[in-house]
MIVORO-588762 format. One record per atom (N, C-alpha, C): x, y, z; atom name; residue number from 0. Coordinates in steps of 0.05 Angstrom, whole numbers, plus 5000, padded with zeros to 4 digits. Layout:
<rs>
{X=X; Y=Y; Z=Z; atome=CA; num=NUM}
...
</rs>
This chain:
<rs>
{X=5264; Y=4571; Z=4853; atome=N; num=0}
{X=5239; Y=4584; Z=4858; atome=CA; num=0}
{X=5217; Y=4562; Z=4850; atome=C; num=0}
{X=5194; Y=4557; Z=4865; atome=N; num=1}
{X=5176; Y=4535; Z=4857; atome=CA; num=1}
{X=5157; Y=4549; Z=4836; atome=C; num=1}
{X=5147; Y=4531; Z=4819; atome=N; num=2}
{X=5129; Y=4543; Z=4797; atome=CA; num=2}
{X=5103; Y=4549; Z=4809; atome=C; num=2}
{X=5089; Y=4568; Z=4797; atome=N; num=3}
{X=5062; Y=4577; Z=4808; atome=CA; num=3}
{X=5042; Y=4555; Z=4808; atome=C; num=3}
{X=5023; Y=4557; Z=4825; atome=N; num=4}
{X=5002; Y=4537; Z=4828; atome=CA; num=4}
{X=4989; Y=4538; Z=4800; atome=C; num=4}
{X=4975; Y=4509; Z=4794; atome=N; num=5}
{X=4961; Y=4511; Z=4769; atome=CA; num=5}
{X=4939; Y=4528; Z=4768; atome=C; num=5}
{X=4939; Y=4544; Z=4745; atome=N; num=6}
{X=4916; Y=4561; Z=4741; atome=CA; num=6}
{X=4921; Y=4588; Z=4753; atome=C; num=6}
{X=4943; Y=4594; Z=4766; atome=N; num=7}
{X=4950; Y=4619; Z=4779; atome=CA; num=7}
{X=4956; Y=4640; Z=4757; atome=C; num=7}
{X=4972; Y=4633; Z=4739; atome=N; num=8}
{X=4977; Y=4651; Z=4716; atome=CA; num=8}
{X=4956; Y=4659; Z=4701; atome=C; num=8}
{X=4940; Y=4640; Z=4695; atome=N; num=9}
{X=4916; Y=4647; Z=4680; atome=CA; num=9}
{X=4896; Y=4668; Z=4694; atome=C; num=9}
{X=4894; Y=4661; Z=4722; atome=N; num=10}
{X=4879; Y=4682; Z=4738; atome=CA; num=10}
{X=4891; Y=4709; Z=4734; atome=C; num=10}
{X=4916; Y=4712; Z=4737; atome=N; num=11}
{X=4933; Y=4737; Z=4736; atome=CA; num=11}
{X=4924; Y=4747; Z=4711; atome=C; num=11}
{X=4927; Y=4737; Z=4687; atome=N; num=12}
{X=4922; Y=4746; Z=4663; atome=CA; num=12}
{X=4893; Y=4754; Z=4658; atome=C; num=12}
{X=4874; Y=4743; Z=4671; atome=N; num=13}
{X=4846; Y=4750; Z=4670; atome=CA; num=13}
{X=4839; Y=4776; Z=4687; atome=C; num=13}
{X=4856; Y=4780; Z=4708; atome=N; num=14}
{X=4857; Y=4802; Z=4726; atome=CA; num=14}
{X=4878; Y=4823; Z=4720; atome=C; num=14}
{X=4887; Y=4823; Z=4698; atome=N; num=15}
{X=4911; Y=4838; Z=4692; atome=CA; num=15}
{X=4907; Y=4870; Z=4695; atome=C; num=15}
{X=4881; Y=4878; Z=4687; atome=N; num=16}
{X=4878; Y=4909; Z=4692; atome=CA; num=16}
{X=4875; Y=4916; Z=4720; atome=C; num=16}
{X=4861; Y=4901; Z=4735; atome=N; num=17}
{X=4858; Y=4905; Z=4765; atome=CA; num=17}
{X=4888; Y=4903; Z=4778; atome=C; num=17}
{X=4904; Y=4882; Z=4773; atome=N; num=18}
{X=4930; Y=4882; Z=4783; atome=CA; num=18}
{X=4949; Y=4903; Z=4773; atome=C; num=18}
{X=4944; Y=4912; Z=4750; atome=N; num=19}
{X=4957; Y=4936; Z=4740; atome=CA; num=19}
{X=4954; Y=4957; Z=4756; atome=C; num=19}
{X=4929; Y=4964; Z=4764; atome=N; num=20}
{X=4921; Y=4988; Z=4778; atome=CA; num=20}
{X=4932; Y=4986; Z=4806; atome=C; num=20}
{X=4934; Y=4961; Z=4820; atome=N; num=21}
{X=4943; Y=4958; Z=4843; atome=CA; num=21}
{X=4973; Y=4966; Z=4845; atome=C; num=21}
{X=4991; Y=4955; Z=4823; atome=N; num=22}
{X=5017; Y=4959; Z=4818; atome=CA; num=22}
{X=5024; Y=4989; Z=4815; atome=C; num=22}
{X=5004; Y=5001; Z=4798; atome=N; num=23}
{X=5009; Y=5030; Z=4794; atome=CA; num=23}
{X=5010; Y=5047; Z=4819; atome=C; num=23}
{X=4989; Y=5039; Z=4836; atome=N; num=24}
{X=4984; Y=5054; Z=4861; atome=CA; num=24}
{X=5009; Y=5049; Z=4879; atome=C; num=24}
{X=5022; Y=5025; Z=4878; atome=N; num=25}
{X=5049; Y=5022; Z=4896; atome=CA; num=25}
{X=5074; Y=5035; Z=4880; atome=C; num=25}
{X=5069; Y=5042; Z=4854; atome=N; num=26}
{X=5090; Y=5052; Z=4838; atome=CA; num=26}
{X=5102; Y=5079; Z=4848; atome=C; num=26}
{X=5093; Y=5090; Z=4865; atome=N; num=27}
{X=5100; Y=5117; Z=4875; atome=CA; num=27}
{X=5112; Y=5112; Z=4903; atome=C; num=27}
{X=5135; Y=5124; Z=4903; atome=N; num=28}
{X=5150; Y=5118; Z=4929; atome=CA; num=28}
{X=5135; Y=5130; Z=4953; atome=C; num=28}
{X=5120; Y=5152; Z=4952; atome=N; num=29}
{X=5106; Y=5162; Z=4973; atome=CA; num=29}
{X=5084; Y=5145; Z=4984; atome=C; num=29}
{X=5068; Y=5134; Z=4965; atome=N; num=30}
{X=5047; Y=5119; Z=4971; atome=CA; num=30}
{X=5057; Y=5091; Z=4979; atome=C; num=30}
{X=5079; Y=5082; Z=4970; atome=N; num=31}
{X=5088; Y=5056; Z=4982; atome=CA; num=31}
{X=5099; Y=5060; Z=5012; atome=C; num=31}
{X=5112; Y=5082; Z=5016; atome=N; num=32}
{X=5122; Y=5088; Z=5041; atome=CA; num=32}
{X=5102; Y=5089; Z=5059; atome=C; num=32}
{X=5077; Y=5104; Z=5053; atome=N; num=33}
{X=5052; Y=5104; Z=5071; atome=CA; num=33}
{X=5045; Y=5079; Z=5077; atome=C; num=33}
{X=5040; Y=5060; Z=5058; atome=N; num=34}
{X=5031; Y=5032; Z=5063; atome=CA; num=34}
{X=5048; Y=5016; Z=5080; atome=C; num=34}
{X=5074; Y=5023; Z=5074; atome=N; num=35}
{X=5095; Y=5010; Z=5098; atome=CA; num=35}
{X=5089; Y=5017; Z=5124; atome=C; num=35}
{X=5083; Y=5043; Z=5129; atome=N; num=36}
{X=5081; Y=5053; Z=5158; atome=CA; num=36}
{X=5053; Y=5042; Z=5165; atome=C; num=36}
{X=5032; Y=5036; Z=5150; atome=N; num=37}
{X=5010; Y=5026; Z=5159; atome=CA; num=37}
{X=5006; Y=4999; Z=5164; atome=C; num=37}
{X=5026; Y=4982; Z=5157; atome=N; num=38}
{X=5029; Y=4954; Z=5160; atome=CA; num=38}
{X=5024; Y=4948; Z=5191; atome=C; num=38}
{X=5037; Y=4964; Z=5207; atome=N; num=39}
{X=5033; Y=4958; Z=5234; atome=CA; num=39}
{X=5011; Y=4969; Z=5248; atome=C; num=39}
{X=4993; Y=4982; Z=5235; atome=N; num=40}
{X=4966; Y=4990; Z=5246; atome=CA; num=40}
{X=4959; Y=5021; Z=5235; atome=C; num=40}
{X=4937; Y=5030; Z=5242; atome=N; num=41}
{X=4927; Y=5056; Z=5235; atome=CA; num=41}
{X=4946; Y=5078; Z=5245; atome=C; num=41}
{X=4947; Y=5100; Z=5226; atome=N; num=42}
{X=4962; Y=5122; Z=5235; atome=CA; num=42}
{X=4945; Y=5147; Z=5228; atome=C; num=42}
{X=4952; Y=5171; Z=5244; atome=N; num=43}
{X=4935; Y=5194; Z=5234; atome=CA; num=43}
{X=4951; Y=5206; Z=5214; atome=C; num=43}
{X=4939; Y=5225; Z=5201; atome=N; num=44}
{X=4948; Y=5244; Z=5181; atome=CA; num=44}
{X=4973; Y=5257; Z=5191; atome=C; num=44}
{X=4975; Y=5266; Z=5214; atome=N; num=45}
{X=4995; Y=5281; Z=5230; atome=CA; num=45}
{X=5019; Y=5258; Z=5232; atome=C; num=45}
{X=5013; Y=5238; Z=5243; atome=N; num=46}
{X=5034; Y=5216; Z=5246; atome=CA; num=46}
{X=5046; Y=5208; Z=5218; atome=C; num=46}
{X=5031; Y=5207; Z=5199; atome=N; num=47}
{X=5044; Y=5202; Z=5171; atome=CA; num=47}
{X=5060; Y=5225; Z=5162; atome=C; num=47}
{X=5051; Y=5248; Z=5167; atome=N; num=48}
{X=5066; Y=5273; Z=5161; atome=CA; num=48}
{X=5094; Y=5272; Z=5172; atome=C; num=48}
{X=5095; Y=5266; Z=5198; atome=N; num=49}
{X=5119; Y=5267; Z=5213; atome=CA; num=49}
{X=5139; Y=5242; Z=5202; atome=C; num=49}
{X=5126; Y=5218; Z=5200; atome=N; num=50}
{X=5142; Y=5193; Z=5192; atome=CA; num=50}
{X=5156; Y=5201; Z=5163; atome=C; num=50}
{X=5140; Y=5214; Z=5145; atome=N; num=51}
{X=5149; Y=5218; Z=5117; atome=CA; num=51}
{X=5165; Y=5246; Z=5114; atome=C; num=51}
{X=5164; Y=5262; Z=5134; atome=N; num=52}
{X=5176; Y=5288; Z=5133; atome=CA; num=52}
{X=5165; Y=5304; Z=5109; atome=C; num=52}
{X=5140; Y=5302; Z=5108; atome=N; num=53}
{X=5123; Y=5312; Z=5083; atome=CA; num=53}
{X=5103; Y=5334; Z=5095; atome=C; num=53}
{X=5094; Y=5350; Z=5078; atome=N; num=54}
{X=5073; Y=5373; Z=5085; atome=CA; num=54}
{X=5047; Y=5355; Z=5084; atome=C; num=54}
{X=5028; Y=5366; Z=5098; atome=N; num=55}
{X=5000; Y=5354; Z=5100; atome=CA; num=55}
{X=4990; Y=5353; Z=5073; atome=C; num=55}
{X=4992; Y=5370; Z=5057; atome=N; num=56}
{X=4977; Y=5369; Z=5030; atome=CA; num=56}
{X=4990; Y=5345; Z=5013; atome=C; num=56}
{X=5015; Y=5341; Z=5014; atome=N; num=57}
{X=5027; Y=5321; Z=4999; atome=CA; num=57}
{X=5018; Y=5293; Z=5010; atome=C; num=57}
{X=5020; Y=5290; Z=5037; atome=N; num=58}
{X=5007; Y=5265; Z=5048; atome=CA; num=58}
{X=4979; Y=5260; Z=5041; atome=C; num=58}
{X=4963; Y=5281; Z=5043; atome=N; num=59}
{X=4936; Y=5278; Z=5037; atome=CA; num=59}
{X=4929; Y=5269; Z=5009; atome=C; num=59}
{X=4946; Y=5283; Z=4993; atome=N; num=60}
{X=4940; Y=5275; Z=4964; atome=CA; num=60}
{X=4947; Y=5245; Z=4958; atome=C; num=60}
{X=4968; Y=5236; Z=4970; atome=N; num=61}
{X=4973; Y=5206; Z=4968; atome=CA; num=61}
{X=4956; Y=5190; Z=4978; atome=C; num=61}
{X=4945; Y=5198; Z=5004; atome=N; num=62}
{X=4924; Y=5182; Z=5015; atome=CA; num=62}
{X=4898; Y=5181; Z=5001; atome=C; num=62}
{X=4890; Y=5202; Z=4986; atome=N; num=63}
{X=4868; Y=5205; Z=4969; atome=CA; num=63}
{X=4870; Y=5183; Z=4947; atome=C; num=63}
{X=4893; Y=5180; Z=4936; atome=N; num=64}
{X=4898; Y=5164; Z=4913; atome=CA; num=64}
{X=4893; Y=5135; Z=4925; atome=C; num=64}
{X=4906; Y=5131; Z=4948; atome=N; num=65}
{X=4904; Y=5102; Z=4959; atome=CA; num=65}
{X=4876; Y=5096; Z=4967; atome=C; num=65}
{X=4859; Y=5117; Z=4976; atome=N; num=66}
{X=4833; Y=5111; Z=4982; atome=CA; num=66}
{X=4818; Y=5107; Z=4955; atome=C; num=66}
{X=4822; Y=5121; Z=4935; atome=N; num=67}
{X=4811; Y=5118; Z=4911; atome=CA; num=67}
{X=4814; Y=5089; Z=4896; atome=C; num=67}
{X=4839; Y=5079; Z=4902; atome=N; num=68}
{X=4843; Y=5054; Z=4892; atome=CA; num=68}
{X=4835; Y=5032; Z=4910; atome=C; num=68}
{X=4821; Y=5040; Z=4936; atome=N; num=69}
{X=4811; Y=5019; Z=4952; atome=CA; num=69}
{X=4831; Y=5004; Z=4970; atome=C; num=69}
{X=4854; Y=5019; Z=4973; atome=N; num=70}
{X=4876; Y=5005; Z=4989; atome=CA; num=70}
{X=4878; Y=5011; Z=5019; atome=C; num=70}
{X=4866; Y=5035; Z=5025; atome=N; num=71}
{X=4865; Y=5043; Z=5051; atome=CA; num=71}
{X=4836; Y=5054; Z=5059; atome=C; num=71}
{X=4832; Y=5054; Z=5084; atome=N; num=72}
{X=4806; Y=5063; Z=5094; atome=CA; num=72}
{X=4811; Y=5085; Z=5115; atome=C; num=72}
{X=4792; Y=5104; Z=5116; atome=N; num=73}
{X=4795; Y=5125; Z=5135; atome=CA; num=73}
{X=4775; Y=5128; Z=5157; atome=C; num=73}
{X=4785; Y=5134; Z=5181; atome=N; num=74}
{X=4767; Y=5135; Z=5204; atome=CA; num=74}
{X=4771; Y=5162; Z=5218; atome=C; num=74}
{X=4751; Y=5178; Z=5224; atome=N; num=75}
{X=4752; Y=5202; Z=5238; atome=CA; num=75}
{X=4751; Y=5197; Z=5269; atome=C; num=75}
{X=4767; Y=5211; Z=5284; atome=N; num=76}
{X=4763; Y=5207; Z=5314; atome=CA; num=76}
{X=4770; Y=5237; Z=5323; atome=C; num=76}
{X=4748; Y=5251; Z=5328; atome=N; num=77}
{X=4752; Y=5281; Z=5334; atome=CA; num=77}
{X=4760; Y=5293; Z=5313; atome=C; num=77}
{X=4783; Y=5311; Z=5313; atome=N; num=78}
{X=4794; Y=5326; Z=5293; atome=CA; num=78}
{X=4812; Y=5311; Z=5278; atome=C; num=78}
{X=4819; Y=5286; Z=5285; atome=N; num=79}
{X=4839; Y=5269; Z=5274; atome=CA; num=79}
{X=4829; Y=5250; Z=5251; atome=C; num=79}
{X=4842; Y=5244; Z=5229; atome=N; num=80}
{X=4832; Y=5224; Z=5211; atome=CA; num=80}
{X=4858; Y=5201; Z=5213; atome=C; num=80}
{X=4848; Y=5179; Z=5218; atome=N; num=81}
{X=4864; Y=5154; Z=5219; atome=CA; num=81}
{X=4863; Y=5137; Z=5194; atome=C; num=81}
{X=4884; Y=5130; Z=5182; atome=N; num=82}
{X=4885; Y=5113; Z=5158; atome=CA; num=82}
{X=4893; Y=5085; Z=5166; atome=C; num=82}
{X=4881; Y=5064; Z=5153; atome=N; num=83}
{X=4892; Y=5037; Z=5157; atome=CA; num=83}
{X=4889; Y=5023; Z=5130; atome=C; num=83}
{X=4905; Y=4999; Z=5128; atome=N; num=84}
{X=4904; Y=4985; Z=5105; atome=CA; num=84}
{X=4875; Y=4971; Z=5105; atome=C; num=84}
{X=4865; Y=4971; Z=5082; atome=N; num=85}
{X=4836; Y=4962; Z=5080; atome=CA; num=85}
{X=4835; Y=4933; Z=5077; atome=C; num=85}
{X=4851; Y=4919; Z=5067; atome=N; num=86}
{X=4851; Y=4891; Z=5061; atome=CA; num=86}
{X=4875; Y=4875; Z=5071; atome=C; num=86}
{X=4875; Y=4856; Z=5084; atome=N; num=87}
{X=4895; Y=4838; Z=5094; atome=CA; num=87}
{X=4914; Y=4829; Z=5072; atome=C; num=87}
{X=4902; Y=4825; Z=5047; atome=N; num=88}
{X=4917; Y=4817; Z=5026; atome=CA; num=88}
{X=4936; Y=4841; Z=5015; atome=C; num=88}
{X=4930; Y=4866; Z=5021; atome=N; num=89}
{X=4947; Y=4887; Z=5013; atome=CA; num=89}
{X=4968; Y=4887; Z=5034; atome=C; num=89}
{X=4962; Y=4883; Z=5060; atome=N; num=90}
{X=4984; Y=4882; Z=5081; atome=CA; num=90}
{X=5004; Y=4858; Z=5073; atome=C; num=90}
{X=4995; Y=4837; Z=5068; atome=N; num=91}
{X=5008; Y=4814; Z=5059; atome=CA; num=91}
{X=5031; Y=4820; Z=5034; atome=C; num=91}
{X=5017; Y=4835; Z=5015; atome=N; num=92}
{X=5035; Y=4844; Z=4992; atome=CA; num=92}
{X=5058; Y=4862; Z=4999; atome=C; num=92}
{X=5052; Y=4881; Z=5019; atome=N; num=93}
{X=5073; Y=4899; Z=5026; atome=CA; num=93}
{X=5097; Y=4883; Z=5042; atome=C; num=93}
{X=5087; Y=4864; Z=5057; atome=N; num=94}
{X=5107; Y=4849; Z=5072; atome=CA; num=94}
{X=5122; Y=4830; Z=5053; atome=C; num=94}
{X=5109; Y=4818; Z=5032; atome=N; num=95}
{X=5123; Y=4805; Z=5012; atome=CA; num=95}
{X=5143; Y=4823; Z=4998; atome=C; num=95}
{X=5136; Y=4848; Z=4991; atome=N; num=96}
{X=5156; Y=4863; Z=4979; atome=CA; num=96}
{X=5179; Y=4869; Z=4997; atome=C; num=96}
{X=5171; Y=4875; Z=5022; atome=N; num=97}
{X=5192; Y=4880; Z=5040; atome=CA; num=97}
{X=5215; Y=4856; Z=5043; atome=C; num=97}
{X=5204; Y=4833; Z=5043; atome=N; num=98}
{X=5219; Y=4809; Z=5045; atome=CA; num=98}
{X=5234; Y=4806; Z=5019; atome=C; num=98}
{X=5224; Y=4809; Z=4997; atome=N; num=99}
{X=5235; Y=4808; Z=4971; atome=CA; num=99}
{X=5259; Y=4823; Z=4968; atome=C; num=99}
{X=5255; Y=4850; Z=4976; atome=N; num=100}
{X=5276; Y=4870; Z=4971; atome=CA; num=100}
{X=5299; Y=4867; Z=4991; atome=C; num=100}
{X=5291; Y=4855; Z=5014; atome=N; num=101}
{X=5313; Y=4851; Z=5035; atome=CA; num=101}
{X=5330; Y=4829; Z=5029; atome=C; num=101}
{X=5318; Y=4807; Z=5016; atome=N; num=102}
{X=5332; Y=4784; Z=5009; atome=CA; num=102}
{X=5346; Y=4785; Z=4983; atome=C; num=102}
{X=5338; Y=4802; Z=4965; atome=N; num=103}
{X=5349; Y=4804; Z=4938; atome=CA; num=103}
{X=5352; Y=4832; Z=4931; atome=C; num=103}
{X=5373; Y=4845; Z=4939; atome=N; num=104}
{X=5379; Y=4874; Z=4937; atome=CA; num=104}
{X=5385; Y=4880; Z=4906; atome=C; num=104}
{X=5390; Y=4861; Z=4891; atome=N; num=105}
{X=5397; Y=4865; Z=4866; atome=CA; num=105}
{X=5374; Y=4866; Z=4845; atome=C; num=105}
{X=5351; Y=4867; Z=4856; atome=N; num=106}
{X=5328; Y=4869; Z=4837; atome=CA; num=106}
{X=5322; Y=4898; Z=4827; atome=C; num=106}
</rs>
């Protein structure tokens, strides 16, 4: 594995609180699963309920936490609310994790 770019670890240390909040948001299997489903594009709450086989209240609670952390954005279209990943870097992080755990199942 290559060494981190110069200054990268210092930057991570300086932003440790922010990074920790991000990782805590990902640290719940329901929230992580929601983000995985949103990698391909926006989904309605109903679509997410069906994909997660979860009740609307449970999905909405996890979406509220993701919104609070600034990881997803909501858009209303009629009676439906659609959620999407707010920042391309969050999408990249989810894809990185998918690749990491596909290639290294022993982590």
